[in-house]
C-alpha positions in Angstrom: 35.3 9.0 11.2 36.4 6.3 9.4 37.9 6.2 5.8 37.9 3.3 3.3 40.3 4.5 0.4 42.4 2.0 -1.9 41.6 0.5 -5.3 39.2 -2.7 -5.8 41.6 -5.3 -4.7 39.6 -6.3 -1.5 36.4 -6.8 -3.2 38.4 -9.1 -5.8 39.5 -10.8 -2.2 35.5 -10.3 -1.1 33.8 -12.2 -4.1 36.8 -14.8 -3.9 35.7 -15.8 -0.3 32.1 -15.5 -1.4 32.7 -18.3 -3.8 35.0 -20.3 -1.9 32.5 -20.3 1.0 30.2 -21.9 -2.2 27.4 -19.1 -2.0 26.1 -17.1 -5.4 27.5 -13.6 -6.2 25.0 -12.1 -3.8 24.8 -8.6 -5.9 23.6 -10.7 -9.0 20.6 -12.1 -7.6 17.6 -10.8 -9.0 20.0 -7.7 -10.1 21.3 -9.3 -13.4 19.0 -6.8 -15.6 20.2 -3.3 -13.7 23.5 -5.0 -13.7 23.7 -4.9 -17.8 22.4 -1.2 -17.7 24.8 0.0 -15.2 27.8 -1.5 -17.3 26.2 0.3 -20.0 26.1 3.5 -18.4 29.3 3.4 -17.3 30.4 2.4 -20.8 28.5 5.6 -21.9 28.7 8.7 -19.5 31.6 10.0 -17.7 29.4 10.6 -14.5 26.8 7.6 -12.8 25.0 7.3 -9.9 23.6 4.6 -8.1 20.2 5.6 -6.1 18.1 4.7 -4.2 17.0 3.9 -0.8 18.8 2.2 2.2 19.4 -1.6 1.9 18.3 -1.8 -1.7 22.0 -3.1 -2.9 23.6 -0.3 -4.3 27.0 -0.3 -3.0 26.8 -4.3 -4.0 25.8 -3.8 -7.5 28.3 -1.4 -8.0 31.5 -3.5 -6.5 30.6 -6.4 -8.8 30.6 -3.5 -11.9 33.6 -1.7 -10.7 35.3 -5.4 -10.4 34.2 -5.9 -14.2 35.6 -2.5 -15.0 39.1 -3.6 -13.7 38.9 -6.6 -15.8 38.4 -4.2 -18.8 42.1 -2.4 -17.6 40.7 0.9 -16.0 42.4 1.6 -13.2 39.9 1.8 -10.3 40.0 4.2 -7.4 37.6 3.6 -4.4 36.4 6.4 -1.9 34.0 5.1 0.9 32.6 7.8 3.5 29.6 5.5 5.5 29.7 7.2 8.4 27.7 10.7 8.6 30.7 12.7 10.6 33.8 15.0 9.4 35.0 18.5 9.4 34.0 20.4 6.6 36.6 19.8 3.4 37.7 16.1 5.1 36.0 14.8 1.8 38.4 16.7 -0.4 41.2 15.7 1.9 40.4 11.6 1.7 40.1 12.1 -2.3 43.2 13.4 -2.4 45.1 11.0 -0.7 43.1 8.3 -2.3 44.6 9.9 -5.5 48.2 9.8 -4.4 50.2 7.4 -6.7 47.8 7.3 -9.4 48.2 9.0 -12.8 45.6 11.6 -11.3 47.6 12.6 -8.5 51.3 12.4 -10.0 49.7 15.0 -12.9 49.6 17.5 -10.0 46.9 19.0 -7.1 43.1 17.6 -7.7 42.4 21.3 -7.8 44.8 22.7 -10.5 44.4 22.4 -14.5 45.3 18.5 -15.7 46.7 17.1 -18.4 44.8 14.1 -19.7 45.2 11.0 -17.4 44.8 7.6 -18.3 41.7 5.1 -18.0 40.6 6.0 -14.3 37.6 4.8 -12.5 36.8 7.2 -9.6 34.4 5.4 -7.7 32.6 6.9 -4.7 30.5 5.2 -2.4 28.0 6.4 0.5 28.7 10.1 -0.4 25.4 10.8 1.5 26.9 12.0 4.6 29.0 14.9 2.4 27.2 15.3 -0.1 27.0 18.7 -1.3 30.9 18.9 -1.0 30.5 15.9 -3.6 29.1 17.7 -5.9 31.8 20.2 -6.2 34.9 18.1 -6.0 33.2 16.0 -9.0 32.1 18.8 -11.1 36.0 20.2 -10.8 37.4 16.8 -11.5 35.3 16.1 -14.9 36.3 19.4 -16.0 39.8 19.2 -15.3 40.3 15.4 -16.2 38.6 14.6 -19.9 39.3 10.5 -19.5 38.1 10.5 -16.1 34.7 8.5 -15.3 33.1 8.6 -11.8 30.5 5.9 -10.4 28.7 7.3 -7.4 26.4 6.2 -5.3 24.4 7.4 -2.9 20.7 7.9 -1.9 20.2 10.8 -4.3 21.4 12.1 -7.7 24.3 14.6 -7.2 22.3 16.8 -10.0 25.1 17.6 -12.2 24.4 18.2 -16.1 26.0 15.3 -17.7 25.1 12.3 -15.2 23.3 9.2 -15.7 21.1 8.1 -13.0 20.4 4.5 -12.1 17.6 4.2 -9.5 17.0 0.7 -7.9 14.2 -0.3 -6.1 13.3 -3.3 -3.8 13.3 -6.8 -5.4 10.3 -7.7 -7.2 8.2 -10.5 -4.6 5.8 -12.2 -7.8 6.9 -14.3 -10.5 9.8 -13.1 -12.8 9.4 -14.3 -16.5 9.5 -18.0 -17.2 12.5 -17.9 -19.6 14.7 -16.0 -16.9 13.6 -18.2 -14.0 14.0 -21.5 -16.1 17.7 -20.3 -17.5 18.4 -20.4 -13.5 17.0 -23.4 -12.6 14.4 -22.0 -10.2 11.1 -21.5 -12.5 8.4 -19.2 -11.4 10.6 -17.9 -8.2 10.9 -14.2 -7.5 13.8 -12.5 -7.4 13.3 -11.6 -3.8 12.4 -15.3 -3.2 15.9 -16.5 -5.2 17.8 -14.6 -2.9 16.3 -15.7 0.9 16.9 -18.9 -0.3 20.3 -18.4 -1.3 20.9 -16.8 2.1 19.0 -19.4 3.5 21.2 -21.9 2.5 21.2 -25.1 4.6 18.9 -23.6 7.3 15.9 -24.2 4.9 16.6 -27.7 4.3 12.4 -28.2 2.4 11.5 -26.0 -0.4 7.8 -27.9 -1.0 5.5 -25.4 -2.7 4.2 -24.7 1.1 7.7 -23.5 2.4 7.7 -21.6 -1.3 4.4 -20.1 -0.4 5.7 -19.1 3.1 9.0 -17.9 1.7 6.9 -15.7 -0.7 5.1 -14.2 2.4 8.0 -13.2 3.8 9.2 -11.7 1.0 5.9 -9.7 0.3 5.8 -8.5 3.6 9.3 -7.0 3.5 8.8 -5.7 0.2 11.3 -7.3 -1.5 14.0 -4.9 0.4 17.3 -7.0 -0.2 18.6 -6.2 3.3 15.7 -6.8 4.8 15.3 -10.2 2.7 18.9 -11.1 4.1 18.3 -10.2 7.6 15.1 -12.5 7.5 16.7 -15.6 6.1 19.6 -15.2 8.5 16.8 -15.4 11.3 16.7 -19.6 10.3 19.8 -20.3 12.5 17.7 -19.3 15.3 13.9 -19.5 14.2 11.4 -21.2 12.2 10.5 -20.2 8.8 7.0 -20.0 10.1 8.0 -18.1 13.3 10.0 -15.5 10.9 6.8 -15.2 8.7 4.6 -14.1 12.0 7.5 -12.3 13.1 7.8 -9.7 10.1 4.1 -9.0 9.9 4.6 -7.5 13.7 7.8 -5.4 13.2 10.7 -5.4 10.6 13.3 -3.6 12.5 14.4 -6.3 15.1 15.7 -7.6 12.1 20.0 -7.9 12.3 22.8 -10.0 12.0 26.3 -10.4 13.8 28.3 -10.7 10.4 27.2 -7.5 8.6 29.0 -6.6 5.0 29.1 -2.9 6.6 28.3 -1.2 10.0 25.5 0.2 9.0 23.9 -2.9 7.8 23.6 -4.8 10.9 20.4 -4.1 11.4 17.7 -2.6 9.9 17.3 -0.1 12.4 20.9 0.9 11.9 20.6 1.0 8.4 17.4 3.2 8.8 19.0 5.0 11.7 22.0 6.2 9.5 19.4 8.0 7.2 17.7 9.2 10.0 21.0 10.6 11.3 21.1 12.7 7.8 18.1 14.6 8.0 17.3 18.0 9.3 15.5 18.0 12.3 12.5 19.5 10.4 12.7 16.5 8.1 12.5 14.2 10.8 9.6 15.8 12.5 7.8 15.5 9.3 8.8 11.6 9.5 8.0 10.8 12.8 4.2 12.1 13.0 3.6 11.1 9.1 4.3 7.6 10.2 0.9 7.7 11.9 -0.7 7.4 8.6 -1.0 3.9 7.2 -1.0 3.0 3.5 -0.7 5.8 1.2 -1.1 9.4 2.4 -1.5 13.1 -0.2 0.0 16.1 0.7 -3.5 17.2 2.5 -3.5 14.4 4.7 -0.1 15.2 5.7 -0.4 18.6 6.6 -3.0 18.1 8.4 -1.1 15.8 10.9 2.5 17.1 10.5 2.0 20.9 11.2 2.6 22.1 14.4 5.5 23.6 16.4 9.2 24.4 13.9 7.2 22.8 10.8 4.9 25.4 9.0 2.0 24.5 6.7 3.6 25.5 3.7 6.8 23.5 4.4 5.8 20.0 4.7 5.2 19.6 1.0 8.5 20.2 0.5 9.4 18.1 3.4 7.9 15.1 2.0 9.5 15.8 -1.6 12.9 15.5 0.4 12.2 12.8 2.2 11.0 10.9 -1.0 14.3 11.8 -2.1 16.1 9.9 0.4 14.1 6.8 -0.3 11.9 7.1 3.0 8.8 7.4 1.1 7.7 6.3 -2.1 5.8 8.1 -4.9 2.1 6.2 -4.9 1.1 8.2 -8.5 3.0 10.4 -10.6 4.5 13.3 -9.0 4.6 15.4 -11.7 1.1 14.5 -12.7 -2.4 16.9 -12.2 -3.3 15.2 -9.0 -2.4 15.8 -5.8 1.2 13.8 -5.3 0.7 10.8 -2.7 3.2 9.0 -0.8 3.4 5.7 1.0 6.3 4.7 3.9 7.5 1.4 3.8 7.0 -0.9 7.1 10.4 -0.6 8.7 10.5 3.6 8.0 7.1 3.5 9.7 8.0 1.8 12.9 11.1 3.8 13.3 9.1 6.8 12.6 6.3 5.9 14.9 9.0 4.8 17.8 10.4 8.4 17.8 7.1 9.7 17.8 6.1 8.3 20.8 9.9 8.8 22.3 8.9 12.7 21.9 5.6 12.7 23.4 3.8 13.4 20.2 1.6 10.0 20.0 -1.3 11.2 21.2 -1.4 14.3 19.2 -1.0 12.5 15.8 -3.8 10.1 16.7 -6.0 12.6 17.3 -5.5 14.7 14.4 -5.4 11.3 12.4 -9.0 10.7 13.8 -10.1 14.2 12.9 -9.0 13.6 9.5 -10.7 10.1 9.3 -13.7 11.6 10.2 -13.4 14.5 7.6 -12.7 11.6 4.8 -16.3 9.9 5.9 -18.0 13.1 5.8 -16.7 13.9 2.1 -17.2 10.4 1.1 -21.0 10.2 2.0 -21.8 13.2 0.5 -20.0 12.4 -2.7 -22.3 9.2 -2.5 -25.5 10.7 -1.8 -25.1 13.7 -4.4 -24.3 11.6 -7.5 -20.4 11.1 -7.3 -20.1 7.2 -6.0 -16.9 6.2 -8.1 -15.3 9.6 -6.7 -16.1 8.3 -3.7 -15.4 4.9 -3.9 -11.7 6.0 -4.9 -11.5 8.3 -1.9 -12.3 5.6 0.8 -9.9 2.9 -1.8 -6.8 5.9 -1.0 -7.9 6.0 2.6 -8.9 2.8 3.7 -5.6 1.5 5.6 -5.7 5.0 7.6 -9.7 4.2 8.3 -8.8 0.9 9.5 -6.1 1.9 11.6 -8.2 4.6 13.0 -10.7 1.8 14.2 -8.5 -0.5 15.5 -7.1 2.5 17.7 -10.5 3.3 18.7 -10.9 -0.1 20.2 -8.2 0.1 23.0 -7.8 4.1 23.4 -9.1 4.6 27.0 -10.8 8.3 25.8 -14.7 7.9 26.7 -15.6 9.3 23.4 -13.1 7.8 21.4 -15.5 4.3 20.3 -18.5 6.5 19.7 -16.6 8.7 17.4 -15.1 5.9 15.5 -18.7 4.2 15.5 -20.0 7.6 14.1 -17.3 7.3 11.5 -18.1 3.7 10.8 -21.8 3.9 10.7 -21.2 7.0 7.9 -19.8 4.6 5.5 -22.0 1.8 5.3 -21.9 2.1 1.5 -18.3 1.0 1.6 -18.9 -2.1 3.9 -21.6 -3.1 1.8 -20.2 -3.2 -1.4 -16.8 -4.9 -0.9 -15.8 -5.2 2.9 -18.9 -6.7 5.1 -16.4 -9.1 6.7 -14.3 -5.7 8.4 -17.1 -3.4 8.4 -18.9 -6.4 10.7 -16.1 -7.0 12.8 -15.4 -3.2 13.9 -19.5 -2.2 14.2 -19.8 -4.9 17.0 -16.7 -4.5 18.6 -17.3 -0.6 19.0 -21.2 -1.4 19.7 -20.1 -2.9 22.8 -17.8 -0.2 23.8 -20.6 2.4 23.5 -23.6 2.8 25.8 -27.2 1.8 23.7 -27.9 5.8 24.1 -25.4 6.9 21.8 -26.9 8.7 19.0 -24.4 6.4 16.5 -25.4 3.2 18.5 -29.0 2.5 16.4 -28.1 2.9 12.6 -24.5 1.2 13.4 -26.7 -1.7 15.3 -28.7 -1.7 11.9 -26.1 -1.6 9.4 -24.2 -4.8 11.3 -27.8 -6.4 11.5 -27.5 -5.7 7.7 -24.0 -7.1 7.3 -24.7 -10.1 8.9 -28.6 -11.1 8.1 -27.4 -13.9 5.9 -24.2 -15.5 8.2 -25.6 -15.2 11.7 -29.5 -14.2 11.3 -29.6 -14.9 15.4 -27.1 -11.7 15.7 -29.0 -9.8 13.3 -32.4 -10.7 15.0 -31.2 -9.4 17.9 -29.4 -6.1 17.0 -33.0 -5.1 15.1 -34.9 -6.0 18.3 -32.7 -3.8 20.2 -33.2 -0.2 18.2 -36.7 -1.0 17.1 -38.4 0.3 20.0 -36.4 3.4 19.9 -37.3 3.7 16.1 -40.5 3.5 17.2 -40.9 5.9 19.9 -38.2 8.6 18.2 -40.9 8.3 14.8 -37.7 7.4 12.5 -39.6 6.5 9.7 -36.4 5.8 8.2 -34.9 3.5 10.3 -38.1 1.8 11.0 -37.8 0.8 6.8 -34.4 -0.4 7.2 -34.9 -2.7 10.2 -37.7 -4.2 8.0 -35.5 -4.5 4.7 -33.0 -6.4 7.2 -35.7 -8.4 8.4 -36.8 -9.2 5.1 -33.3 -10.3 4.2 -32.9 -12.6 6.9 -36.9 -14.1 5.8 -35.8 -14.3 2.4 -32.3 -16.1 3.5 -34.8 -18.6 5.5 -36.1 -19.7 2.1 -39.6 -17.9 3.6 -40.3 -15.6 0.5 -43.8 -14.4 1.6 -42.6 -13.3 4.6 -39.6 -11.6 2.7 -41.9 -9.9 0.3 -44.6 -8.5 3.1 -41.2 -6.7 5.1 -40.0 -5.4 1.5 -42.9 -4.0 0.9 -43.7 -2.5 4.5 -40.1 -1.0 4.1 -41.4 0.5 0.6 -44.4 2.0 2.6 -42.5 3.0 5.6 -39.4 5.3 3.7 -39.1 8.7 3.1 -39.1 10.0 -0.6 -35.4 11.5 -0.2 -33.7 8.9 2.6 -30.2 9.5 3.4 -27.7 7.5 5.4 -28.8 4.4 3.8 -30.6 2.6 0.9 -33.6 3.9 -0.2 -37.1 3.0 -1.7 -35.5 1.6 -4.8 -33.5 -0.8 -3.1 -36.6 -2.3 -1.4 -38.6 -2.7 -4.6 -35.8 -4.3 -6.3 -35.9 -7.4 -3.5 -39.4 -7.1 -3.3 -39.1 -8.2 -7.1 -37.3 -10.9 -6.4 -38.9 -11.9 -3.5 -41.9 -12.3 -5.7 -40.3 -13.4 -8.7 -41.7 -17.3 -8.8 -45.3 -16.8 -6.7 -46.5 -13.6 -8.3 -44.5 -12.7 -11.6 -47.0 -9.8 -12.5 -46.6 -8.0 -9.1 -42.7 -8.8 -9.4 -42.4 -7.1 -12.8 -44.3 -4.4 -11.5 -41.9 -3.7 -8.6 -38.9 -3.9 -10.7 -40.8 -1.0 -13.2 -41.5 1.1 -10.0 -37.5 0.6 -8.6 -36.2 2.2 -12.0 -38.9 4.8 -12.0 -37.2 6.0 -8.6 -36.7 10.0 -8.6 -33.0 10.6 -8.7 -31.8 7.1 -10.0 -29.9 8.5 -12.9 -27.2 9.9 -10.3 -27.3 6.5 -8.2 -25.2 3.9 -9.3 -25.3 1.6 -7.1 -29.5 1.5 -6.7 -29.5 1.5 -10.1 -28.0 -1.2 -10.9 -29.8 -3.6 -8.5 -33.0 -2.4 -9.9 -31.3 -3.5 -13.1 -30.7 -6.9 -11.9 -34.1 -7.5 -10.2 -35.8 -6.7 -13.7 -33.5 -8.8 -15.7 -33.8 -11.8 -13.3 -37.9 -11.5 -13.3 -37.7 -11.5 -17.2 -35.8 -14.4 -17.4 -38.2 -16.1 -14.8 -41.3 -14.8 -16.9 -39.6 -17.1 -20.0 -37.8 -13.2 -21.7 -34.5 -14.6 -22.3 -33.9 -12.2 -25.0 -35.1 -9.4 -22.9 -33.2 -10.2 -19.8 -30.4 -10.5 -22.0 -30.2 -7.1 -23.4 -31.0 -5.5 -20.1 -28.4 -6.9 -18.6 -25.9 -6.6 -21.1 -26.5 -2.8 -20.7 -26.2 -3.0 -17.2 -23.1 -4.8 -17.1 -21.9 -1.8 -19.9 -22.1 0.9 -17.6 -18.3 2.2 -16.6 -19.3 2.5 -13.4 -21.5 -0.4 -12.2 -18.3 -2.7 -11.5 -17.0 0.0 -9.5 -20.1 1.2 -7.3 -22.0 -2.0 -7.0 -19.7 -4.8 -7.6 -21.5 -7.7 -6.2 -24.9 -7.0 -8.6 -22.2 -6.4 -11.8 -20.9 -9.9 -10.7 -24.4 -11.0 -10.2 -25.5 -9.9 -13.4 -22.4 -11.4 -15.3 -23.4 -14.6 -14.0 -27.0 -13.9 -15.3 -25.2 -13.4 -18.6 -23.6 -16.7 -18.5 -26.6 -19.1 -17.6 -28.6 -17.3 -20.2 -25.7 -18.1 -22.9 -25.4 -21.5 -21.6 -28.8 -22.1 -21.3 -28.0 -23.3 -17.4 -30.3 -22.6 -14.5 -31.3 -19.3 -13.2 -29.3 -17.6 -10.3 -30.3 -17.1 -6.8 -32.6 -14.9 -6.9 -31.8 -13.2 -3.2 -30.1 -10.0 -3.8 -26.7 -10.0 -4.3 -24.0 -7.5 -1.8 -27.0 -6.5 0.9 -25.7 -9.7 3.5 -21.9 -10.6 4.1 
């Protein structure tokens, strides 16, 4: 057990040495507002606790505040507890020893009744290992000594009634207010970038715009965590900036320094490991199992993945709350709001937990549970999309996008025989997600998964059609190959919906090639083949809208009738995506027929739809382009249906 007991003279020497070395006052880089806030809290409150995750700079910021308190003639007594070991009562004994020779110690025992003592600031640093004992000791000291002030640094508050809490988060990675930046002579630089440049010193000779953009990318990957930023800057002695940027993209726990300020700060792995030591076994299990979830996740997802063994289902929400209190999870929404709490695990914390998950032999089970969760999400999203709740479907997929991508990426290397097939089925279910804003990602996964699945797999045909749709404009040759591969099977099976979709994509290829007549014939064929209530893909309204655009220049009357028919399709009121496309086609046909006022009115009403931007972003943007053309008298937009190909 290591104890650092004494006054703040050591801190003064540390700051003096830092200035003698030509370095800026490290705690103040990007932390000026927090320092002023902490000073104000120390002035107005008897108990102040600085909290935040590991490596956020709690101790460094407090040291500067304590140094300034020293200059204001308040005697400072500091007790640090950096290790997670010690017998019960050791903290009380260390505190009693630290108070010897001070007015508090001379007045009598720290536990008995005391006379009012002179101005003393008790600085309790890193009390997480003895958090529970610290609560009782501080409460008794504050009751016995009315003039005493206490400053505590810990990952969570003490929970006492008169406690003022300053919560530190990571540094901002985006440019701060220009006035503050100009005051430091570094206009347009974010606090995280300023810290990186200060720690890099002469190792970063050039500071041109390209270099600064690369530094900002590194800080953004590290999410502005001060310790990580400092350790990344220290790597410039061994690596180029470009190499550091690539390395931190693949992992962060390797970041280290041979000359750390504190032992636990010698590496990111050591800093996170210090927190891991203080966690209960159940917290560690939930931590490692939840590390399989990428991006943000809700309680329901965590319960599905983390339950098992000694962790019961009802325990998971509480354990998530404890992990968030320790800074291992971050709240993505208001934890006290009506919605389900959502969390996100920082990359370095996830990397540490994933390593523990592998060491425990639970990786395979966690991967299977994540895959089951993603399949459930895809099924729910598809059901919402097809039953008039398209905004909710898009919101659900936006929340779970990172997990879906992680699941699909893992399926590409999973040796299990059915892994690729299950992932391909999930990817095909998400056709509307890929089409409405993620065509490149969707096409890449579909083509790679198709290469790992046999042609006879049930998901191969819909996935091939979807891949052909996504590359109809950018790679028409691949689109034709994919469609020709599944057309015979669709004919033999009598799958009219798939045949209609094949004709539709062939029409898009023809339209992209400039053959509007052939495209119109194929779109008309798709309208005739498709069933009235087709699921798993676009319906007749989309095909009629495409037909209207294909005939816009050659047969204005037929184009108008097709656009009107598209808007007359049953169920269109609940299908925002198809409705916006039909409205775009009708407005564009009106514009071509010389009815500018009518086209303006239709386009304006369509863009006023609150759900159109979320459910049909490409068509919404195309309507905006049409409105601009009508307002400025510019040329008509491209008649091709927006968003139907990558």
